[in-house]
Each structure stands twice: as C-alpha cells, then as structure tokens.
C-alpha positions in Angstrom: 0.1 0.1 0.0 1.2 3.3 -1.3 1.4 6.1 1.9 0.6 9.5 0.9 1.5 12.3 3.1 -1.4 14.5 3.8 -0.7 18.4 3.6 -2.2 20.4 6.2 -2.6 24.1 5.1 -4.1 27.2 7.4 -4.9 30.1 6.1 -5.3 32.8 7.8 -7.2 36.1 7.3 -4.4 39.2 6.4 -4.0 41.3 9.4 -5.5 44.7 9.2 -5.3 48.1 11.1 -8.1 47.1 13.5 -6.1 44.3 14.8 -3.5 45.8 15.3 -5.4 49.0 17.0 -6.9 46.6 19.4 -3.7 45.5 20.6 -2.4 46.9 23.9 -0.2 50.0 23.9 -1.7 51.0 20.4 -5.4 51.9 20.7 -4.6 55.4 20.4 -2.4 54.9 17.1 -4.2 57.2 14.2 -5.8 54.9 11.1 -2.7 55.8 8.6 0.3 54.6 11.2 -2.2 51.1 11.9 -1.9 50.3 8.2 1.5 51.0 7.5 1.9 48.7 10.9 -0.4 45.9 9.5 1.9 46.3 6.0 5.1 45.9 7.8 3.9 42.7 9.4 2.9 41.3 6.3 5.6 41.7 4.7 8.2 40.7 7.7 6.3 37.6 7.6 6.0 36.6 3.7 9.7 37.1 3.8 10.2 34.8 7.2 7.6 32.4 4.6 9.9 32.6 1.4 13.1 31.7 3.5 11.8 28.8 5.1 10.4 28.0 2.0 13.8 28.0 0.4 15.0 26.5 3.1 13.2 23.3 2.7 14.2 23.5 -1.1 17.7 23.6 -0.7 17.5 20.3 2.2 15.3 18.9 -0.5 17.8 19.2 -3.1 20.7 18.4 -1.0 18.8 14.8 0.0 18.4 14.6 -3.7 22.4 14.9 -4.9 23.0 12.6 -1.9 21.1 9.9 -3.2 22.3 10.4 -6.8 25.4 10.3 -5.7 25.1 7.1 -3.3 23.2 5.5 -6.6 26.8 5.7 -8.6 28.9 5.0 -5.9 26.7 1.3 -5.4 26.4 1.0 -9.3 30.6 1.3 -9.8 
C-alpha cells in the first residue's frame, strides 16, 4: 500500500489596521500608522515564509544530490 503524505494548510486572514488598534498600547494610534504597521507585518511574514520555503527546497535538493551520489557509488 502506498502511503500518501497529507498537507495541512492553515489559512489566516490578513492582519488589518483594526487588529493592530485592538492590541494593548496601540489603541490610540491613528488609522494611517496602524495600516503601515499591518503592512510591515505582512511584508515581514512573507520574507520569513519565503526564507523557510527556500531552506526546505535546498534541503530537498541536498537529499536528492546525496541519493544520486549514493546510487552512482553502488553502481560502480
């Protein structure tokens, strides 16, 4: 029987200026600043996510290269 890997995705809604203003210490900031903070958080999370994805991709490539080398070694 072939096992299948299930991918669990969690979809979160984008952070909004209203979400920022609900946080303690940020209740009194204006809407423009709250929007800038929300956008900065979005950009930051995208950067972190892309770095994580790239790292995982590089790990997979390293494993594939390693397996290819082992297969060639066995064949020789």
